[in-house]
C-alpha positions as CSV (number, residue, x, y, z in Angstrom):
1,M,64.9,124.0,118.2
2,K,67.4,126.7,119.0
3,N,66.5,130.3,118.2
4,F,69.2,132.6,116.7
5,H,69.1,136.4,117.1
6,L,70.9,138.9,114.9
7,N,71.7,142.3,116.4
8,S,72.5,145.4,114.5
9,G,76.0,147.0,114.8
10,P,78.3,148.5,115.5
11,F,80.7,146.0,114.1
12,V,84.4,146.6,113.7
13,Q,85.6,145.8,110.2
14,D,89.1,145.7,108.8
15,K,89.3,145.7,105.0
16,N,93.0,145.0,105.2
17,S,92.7,141.9,107.5
18,T,93.9,139.5,104.8
19,Q,96.8,141.8,103.9
20,K,97.8,141.9,107.5
21,I,97.6,138.1,107.8
22,M,99.8,137.7,104.7
23,R,102.3,140.3,106.0
24,H,102.6,138.5,109.3
25,L,103.1,135.2,107.4
26,L,105.9,136.8,105.4
27,I,107.6,138.1,108.5
28,S,107.5,134.7,110.1
29,L,109.3,133.2,107.1
30,L,112.1,135.8,107.0
31,P,114.3,134.1,109.7
32,I,113.8,130.7,107.9
33,I,114.9,132.3,104.6
34,L,118.0,133.9,106.2
35,F,118.9,130.6,107.9
36,S,118.6,128.8,104.5
37,L,121.0,131.4,103.0
38,F,123.4,130.8,105.9
39,K,123.2,127.0,105.8
40,N,123.1,126.4,102.1
41,G,125.2,129.4,100.9
42,I,127.4,131.1,103.4
43,L,128.7,127.9,105.2
44,P,129.7,126.2,101.9
45,F,131.3,129.5,100.8
46,L,133.4,129.8,104.0
47,N,134.5,126.2,103.4
48,N,135.5,127.0,99.8
49,K,132.9,124.7,98.3
50,V,131.1,127.4,96.2
51,T,131.7,130.7,94.6
52,V,130.1,134.0,95.5
53,L,127.3,133.2,93.1
54,G,126.9,129.8,94.7
55,M,126.7,131.5,98.1
56,L,123.9,133.7,96.9
57,Y,122.1,130.9,95.0
58,P,119.8,129.9,97.8
59,L,118.5,133.4,98.2
60,I,118.2,133.9,94.5
61,F,116.3,130.6,94.2
62,I,113.9,131.5,97.0
63,L,113.2,135.0,95.5
64,L,112.6,133.6,92.0
65,G,109.8,131.4,93.3
66,P,107.4,134.3,94.2
67,I,108.5,136.3,91.1
68,F,107.6,133.4,88.8
69,T,104.2,132.8,90.4
70,F,103.4,136.5,90.3
71,L,104.2,136.9,86.7
72,I,102.5,133.7,85.7
73,E,99.3,134.7,87.4
74,L,99.5,138.2,86.0
75,I,99.7,136.8,82.4
76,Y,96.9,134.3,83.1
77,V,94.6,137.0,84.5
78,K,95.3,139.3,81.5
79,I,94.8,136.6,78.9
80,F,92.0,134.5,80.3
81,L,90.2,136.8,82.7
82,K,90.6,139.8,80.4
83,K,91.4,142.2,83.2
84,E,93.1,145.5,82.5
85,D,94.4,148.6,84.3
86,Q,92.7,149.2,87.7
87,D,90.8,146.0,87.6
88,L,94.0,144.1,87.1
89,K,95.8,146.0,89.9
90,K,93.0,145.4,92.3
91,Y,92.8,141.7,91.4
92,M,96.6,141.1,91.8
93,K,96.7,143.0,95.0
94,S,94.1,140.6,96.6
95,S,95.3,137.4,95.0
96,F,98.5,137.0,97.0
97,S,100.2,135.4,94.1
98,I,103.7,135.4,95.5
99,F,103.0,132.9,98.3
100,P,102.6,129.7,96.2
101,G,106.0,130.4,94.6
102,L,107.6,131.3,97.9
103,F,106.4,128.1,99.7
104,L,107.3,126.0,96.6
105,A,110.9,127.3,96.7
106,L,111.2,126.5,100.4
107,V,110.1,122.9,100.1
108,L,112.3,121.9,97.2
109,P,115.8,120.4,97.3
110,I,118.6,122.9,97.0
111,N,119.8,121.3,93.7
112,T,116.6,121.9,91.9
113,P,117.3,123.7,88.6
114,I,115.7,127.1,88.2
115,S,114.0,125.9,85.0
116,V,112.3,123.2,87.0
117,L,111.3,125.8,89.7
118,F,109.7,127.7,86.8
119,F,107.8,124.6,85.6
120,G,106.6,124.0,89.2
121,S,105.5,127.6,89.5
122,I,103.3,127.2,86.4
123,M,101.7,124.0,87.8
124,A,101.2,125.6,91.2
125,T,99.6,128.8,89.8
126,V,97.6,127.3,86.9
127,V,96.7,123.8,88.0
128,G,96.7,124.4,91.8
129,K,95.1,127.8,91.9
130,M,93.6,129.5,88.8
131,L,91.8,126.5,87.3
132,F,89.8,126.3,90.6
133,G,88.8,130.0,90.3
134,G,91.8,131.7,91.9
135,F,92.6,132.7,95.5
136,G,90.0,131.4,98.0
137,N,88.6,128.7,95.7
138,N,91.4,126.2,95.3
139,V,90.9,122.8,96.8
140,F,94.5,121.8,97.1
141,N,97.5,123.8,98.4
142,P,99.0,125.3,95.2
143,A,102.6,125.1,96.4
144,L,102.2,121.4,97.0
145,I,100.6,120.8,93.6
146,G,103.8,122.4,92.1
147,Y,106.0,120.2,94.4
148,L,104.1,117.1,93.4
149,F,104.5,117.7,89.7
150,I,108.2,118.5,90.1
151,M,109.0,115.4,92.2
152,L,107.0,113.1,89.9
153,I,108.6,114.3,86.7
154,Y,112.0,115.6,87.7
155,G,112.7,113.7,91.0
156,P,115.4,111.4,89.5
157,M,117.1,114.2,87.7
158,I,117.2,116.4,90.8
159,A,118.6,113.4,92.7
160,E,121.4,113.0,90.2
161,L,122.3,116.6,90.6
162,G,122.8,116.1,94.4
163,G,119.2,116.2,95.6
164,Y,118.8,117.7,99.1
165,L,122.5,118.0,99.8
166,N,124.3,121.4,99.5
167,A,127.9,121.6,98.4
168,L,129.2,121.2,102.0
169,E,126.9,118.4,102.9
170,M,127.9,116.3,99.9
171,D,131.2,115.7,101.7
172,A,129.6,115.2,105.1
173,F,126.5,113.1,104.6
174,T,125.9,109.9,102.6
175,T,122.1,110.1,102.5
176,A,119.7,112.7,101.1
177,T,117.6,113.2,104.2
178,P,117.6,111.8,107.8
179,L,114.4,109.8,107.0
180,S,115.9,108.3,103.8
181,N,118.7,107.1,106.0
182,I,116.2,104.6,107.5
183,A,116.5,102.7,104.2
184,T,120.1,101.9,104.9
185,T,119.3,100.0,108.1
186,Q,117.5,96.8,108.8
187,G,114.6,96.9,111.2
188,I,113.7,100.3,112.8
189,G,117.3,101.6,113.2
190,T,119.2,102.9,116.2
191,Y,120.5,106.3,117.5
192,D,123.9,105.5,115.9
193,T,122.4,104.8,112.5
194,L,119.7,107.4,112.3
195,V,120.9,110.4,114.3
196,K,124.7,110.2,114.7
197,P,125.4,110.6,110.9
198,Y,124.0,114.2,111.3
199,G,125.6,114.9,114.7
200,S,123.0,114.9,117.5
201,L,119.4,115.9,118.1
202,F,120.7,119.4,118.7
203,N,121.6,119.5,115.0
204,F,118.1,118.6,114.2
205,F,116.8,121.3,116.5
206,I,119.0,124.0,115.1
207,G,118.7,122.8,111.5
208,T,122.2,121.8,110.4
209,I,120.9,118.6,108.7
210,S,120.2,117.8,105.1
211,G,116.7,118.5,103.8
212,S,114.6,120.9,101.7
213,I,115.7,124.5,101.4
214,G,113.5,125.9,104.2
215,E,112.4,122.9,106.2
216,T,115.3,121.9,108.5
217,S,115.4,124.3,111.5
218,T,113.0,123.1,114.2
219,V,113.7,126.1,116.5
220,L,112.8,128.6,113.8
221,M,109.6,126.7,113.1
222,I,108.7,126.9,116.8
223,F,109.3,130.7,116.8
224,A,107.2,131.1,113.6
225,F,104.4,129.0,115.2
226,I,104.3,131.2,118.3
227,Y,104.4,134.4,116.2
228,L,101.6,133.2,113.9
229,V,99.4,132.0,116.7
230,F,100.0,135.2,118.7
231,F,98.9,137.4,115.8
232,K,96.0,135.0,115.0
233,V,97.3,134.1,111.6
234,I,96.9,130.4,112.1
235,K,94.9,128.2,114.5
236,W,97.1,126.2,116.9
237,K,94.9,123.1,116.8
238,I,96.0,121.7,113.4
239,P,99.8,121.8,113.9
240,V,99.7,120.8,117.6
241,I,97.4,117.8,117.0
242,Y,99.3,116.8,113.8
243,I,102.7,116.8,115.5
244,A,101.4,115.3,118.7
245,T,99.8,112.4,116.8
246,V,103.0,111.6,114.9
247,F,105.0,111.9,118.2
248,G,102.6,109.6,120.1
249,M,102.5,106.9,117.4
250,T,106.2,106.8,116.8
251,Y,106.8,106.8,120.6
252,V,104.8,103.6,120.8
253,I,106.6,102.1,117.8
254,G,110.0,103.0,119.3
255,T,109.0,101.6,122.7
256,F,108.3,98.2,121.0
257,N,111.9,98.2,119.9
258,D,113.4,99.5,123.1
259,L,114.2,102.9,121.8
260,G,114.1,106.1,123.9
261,I,112.4,109.4,123.7
262,W,114.9,110.4,121.0
263,Y,113.1,108.3,118.4
264,P,109.8,110.3,118.3
265,L,111.8,113.5,118.5
266,F,113.8,112.4,115.5
267,Q,110.6,111.7,113.6
268,I,109.0,115.0,114.3
269,M,112.1,117.0,113.5
270,S,112.7,115.2,110.2
271,G,111.1,115.2,106.8
272,G,109.6,118.7,106.8
273,L,107.0,117.7,109.4
274,M,107.3,121.0,111.4
275,F,107.2,123.1,108.3
276,G,104.3,121.2,106.7
277,A,102.3,121.3,110.0
278,I,102.8,125.0,110.6
279,F,102.7,126.5,107.1
280,M,101.1,124.1,104.8
281,A,98.4,122.2,106.8
282,T,97.1,125.5,108.2
283,D,96.5,127.2,104.8
284,P,93.1,128.9,105.5
285,V,91.7,128.1,102.1
286,T,92.5,124.4,102.1
287,S,92.1,123.5,105.8
288,P,89.0,123.1,108.0
289,T,87.5,126.2,109.6
290,T,85.6,124.5,112.4
291,P,87.4,123.8,115.7
292,I,86.3,120.2,115.8
293,G,87.1,119.8,112.1
294,Q,90.7,121.1,112.8
295,V,91.2,118.5,115.5
296,I,90.0,115.7,113.2
297,Y,92.1,117.0,110.4
298,G,95.2,117.1,112.6
299,L,94.6,113.5,113.8
300,F,94.2,112.1,110.4
301,L,97.2,114.0,109.0
302,G,99.3,112.4,111.7
303,I,97.9,108.9,111.0
304,L,98.4,109.2,107.2
305,T,102.0,110.5,107.6
306,V,102.9,107.5,109.8
307,I,101.3,105.1,107.3
308,I,103.3,106.6,104.4
309,R,106.6,106.6,106.4
310,Y,106.4,103.0,107.6
311,L,104.2,101.1,105.1
312,T,105.2,102.6,101.8
313,P,108.6,103.0,100.0
314,Y,108.4,106.8,100.5
315,P,110.1,107.9,103.7
316,E,108.7,111.4,104.0
317,G,105.0,111.5,103.7
318,V,104.1,115.0,105.0
319,M,103.3,116.7,101.7
320,T,101.4,113.7,100.3
321,S,99.4,113.5,103.5
322,I,98.4,117.2,103.3
323,L,97.4,116.9,99.7
324,T,95.3,113.8,100.3
325,L,93.5,115.3,103.3
326,N,92.8,118.5,101.3
327,M,90.3,116.4,99.4
328,A,88.4,115.5,102.6
329,V,88.2,119.0,104.1
330,F,84.6,119.6,103.0
331,I,83.6,116.4,104.7
332,I,85.6,117.1,107.8
333,D,84.1,120.6,108.0
334,K,80.6,119.2,107.6
335,I,81.2,117.0,110.6
336,G,82.7,119.9,112.5
337,S,79.7,122.2,111.8
338,R,77.2,119.5,112.8
339,S,79.1,118.8,116.0
340,R,79.3,122.4,117.1
341,F,75.9,122.1,118.9
342,N,75.9,118.3,119.2
343,F,79.3,116.8,119.9
344,N,77.9,113.3,119.4
345,K,78.0,113.9,115.7
346,S,81.8,113.7,115.8
347,V,82.2,110.7,118.1
348,A,82.4,108.3,115.2
349,S,85.3,110.2,113.6
350,F,87.2,110.4,116.8
351,L,86.6,106.7,117.5
352,V,87.9,105.8,114.1
353,A,91.0,108.0,114.6
354,W,91.8,106.6,118.0
355,I,91.3,103.0,116.8
356,L,93.7,103.7,113.9
357,I,96.2,105.4,116.1
358,L,96.4,102.5,118.6
359,S,96.1,99.6,116.1
360,L,98.6,101.0,113.6
361,S,101.1,101.9,116.4
362,L,100.9,98.4,117.8
363,Y,101.0,96.7,114.4
364,I,104.0,98.7,113.1
365,G,105.9,98.5,116.3
366,Q,105.4,94.7,116.5
367,S,106.2,94.3,112.8
368,Y,109.5,96.0,113.1
369,K,110.3,94.1,116.3
370,L,109.7,90.8,114.4
371,D,111.8,92.0,111.5
372,V,114.8,92.5,113.9
373,N,114.4,89.0,115.3
374,K,113.8,87.2,112.1
375,G,116.1,89.1,109.8
376,D,115.4,91.2,106.8
377,S,111.8,90.6,105.7
378,G,112.6,92.3,102.3
379,F,115.2,89.6,101.4
380,N,114.3,86.3,99.8
381,I,116.4,83.5,98.4
382,V,114.8,82.2,95.3
383,E,117.4,79.5,94.4
384,K,120.7,78.4,95.9
385,E,123.2,76.0,94.3
386,V,126.4,74.9,96.1
387,K,129.3,73.2,94.4
388,G,132.3,72.7,96.6
389,D,133.3,76.1,98.0
390,T,131.3,78.0,95.4
391,A,127.6,79.0,96.0
392,T,125.4,80.6,93.4
393,Y,122.4,82.5,94.7
394,L,119.3,83.8,93.0
395,V,117.8,86.4,95.4
396,T,115.4,89.3,95.6
397,Q,115.7,92.4,97.8
398,K,113.0,95.0,98.4
399,G,114.0,98.2,96.6
400,F,112.3,101.6,96.1
401,S,109.9,100.5,93.4
402,G,109.6,96.8,94.0
403,N,112.0,93.8,94.3
404,I,115.5,93.9,92.9
405,K,116.4,90.5,91.5
406,A,120.1,89.4,91.3
407,Q,122.5,86.5,90.9
408,V,125.3,86.5,93.5
409,I,128.3,84.1,93.2
410,I,130.4,83.5,96.3
411,S,133.6,81.4,96.4
412,D,135.9,80.9,99.4
413,D,133.8,83.2,101.5
414,I,134.3,86.1,99.0
415,V,131.6,87.6,96.7
416,K,133.0,87.2,93.2
417,S,130.1,88.8,91.2
418,I,126.7,90.4,91.5
419,D,124.6,90.5,88.4
420,I,121.4,92.6,88.6
421,L,118.8,90.8,86.6
422,E,115.6,92.8,87.3
423,I,115.1,96.2,88.8
424,N,112.4,98.8,88.4
425,D,113.9,101.7,90.4
426,D,114.3,104.9,88.5
427,Y,117.4,105.7,90.4
428,Y,119.4,102.7,89.2
429,P,121.3,104.6,86.4
430,R,123.0,106.5,89.3
431,I,124.1,103.1,90.7
432,T,125.8,102.1,87.4
433,Q,127.3,105.5,86.9
434,E,129.0,105.3,90.3
435,N,130.1,101.7,89.8
436,Y,128.4,101.0,93.1
437,V,128.2,97.2,92.7
438,E,131.9,97.0,92.0
439,S,132.5,99.2,95.1
440,L,130.6,96.8,97.3
441,I,132.6,93.8,96.0
442,L,135.9,95.6,96.5
443,G,134.9,96.8,100.0
444,Q,133.1,93.7,101.2
445,L,135.5,92.9,104.0
446,K,134.5,96.2,105.6
447,I,131.1,96.6,103.9
448,E,129.7,98.7,106.7
449,N,132.1,101.4,105.6
450,V,130.8,101.5,102.0
451,D,128.6,104.5,101.8
452,T,125.3,104.5,100.0
453,I,124.9,106.9,97.0
454,S,123.4,110.3,97.6
455,G,120.5,110.7,95.3
456,A,119.9,107.0,95.1
457,T,120.0,106.1,98.8
458,I,117.2,103.6,98.9
459,T,118.3,101.7,95.8
460,S,122.0,101.6,96.8
461,A,121.0,100.6,100.4
462,A,118.9,97.7,99.0
463,I,121.8,96.3,96.9
464,K,124.1,96.7,99.9
465,N,121.7,94.9,102.2
466,M,121.2,92.2,99.6
467,M,125.0,91.5,99.6
468,I,125.1,91.5,103.4
469,N,122.1,89.0,103.6
470,V,123.7,86.7,101.1
471,L,127.0,86.6,103.0
472,K,125.1,85.9,106.2
473,D,123.4,82.9,104.7
474,Y,126.6,81.6,103.2
475,R,128.4,81.8,106.5
476,G,125.4,80.4,108.4
477,E,124.9,83.4,110.6
């Protein structure tokens, strides 16, 4: 049995260490905030897409987030914790109440109404933080709790308002985010279908792509990471292992489909992965504190993100992965603490992680390869009736929330009608508002040029693919 010895001082203590950490965190976010103002406000203004108020809106939105969470926590502490005067000032000074609102504002779509931001701030502060006992006691990342409530309740409404696209991007891009663009393609996609709609990988690196308010610039995330690690604000293990796991798994998946190094780079520079890995997954309250625990945490974050991106209808996955793994932090840290003096205690966890990484990468890669060879696995012909030159199809196509069922009538090689019989997608009202089905019928001779609908990308892409698949079967292709 090991003997431990405690020696008396002197020990150097810094009462303001937490304040310094939060100050460095704020400094690292400033370039990201300024870039968001430039991308979502100044550029649209210079192109005559917004007014002066519209130009300043991104900055106003970002600033309102921390103001909301500060005021909400202040009211909560006064009413429920009964703190007054000096006790109240001391509590608020050490609660860092602005950060949940700041992070929440940065991960939301640009077209989120301010009233919805306020609602999310209440959820982040009360549900995500104060009900657990305040700063240092919360199990989940408060900002992500607010984000979760907003997207579950107001997601379709935000999408109808334009979602992730700023005023300039609404004319330039047809899909909400690069990852949602995957829904418009069959199989795993190509460079032309995934990257070129946004320019090149350089645009992903700089951040001139559609996405959440503060999550698009990879280069600024890298600078923030270096800054935060240098000043010992975050541990490097979690973001590096997390990003490396996603990169490695998607590299294998891409290799199965004869894709180059661009594919894993596309995956790690899309969907808020860099922002989530650097700022959210490293939250000192809700992430592991042991070195081995941090490695395990990063590995399973990467695994879960890939699972969500490829095996569920949700193309992003970062925020969901972090919230899910928040629940397992106490188990991961227990493994990490036991393994500090006996590494064998963590072997099982690493073995499970590596088995999942290899097996899932091979399975997903092979599955997408088979999809390309055999056609669209999400399409199914239920019934087919042919009378002369007219064919009536009863088909289903995988949509966002299940199968879309429709009757398609083709005559003389032309689609005459598409009647949607069953659909569970919440975004379908946007399809009817835009008369998208009629647009597909009118533009069927050059259907590849018919854009999907921003804010209902997956649903509109599914209906478009359904029509393409029916025509292929009719023509015997």
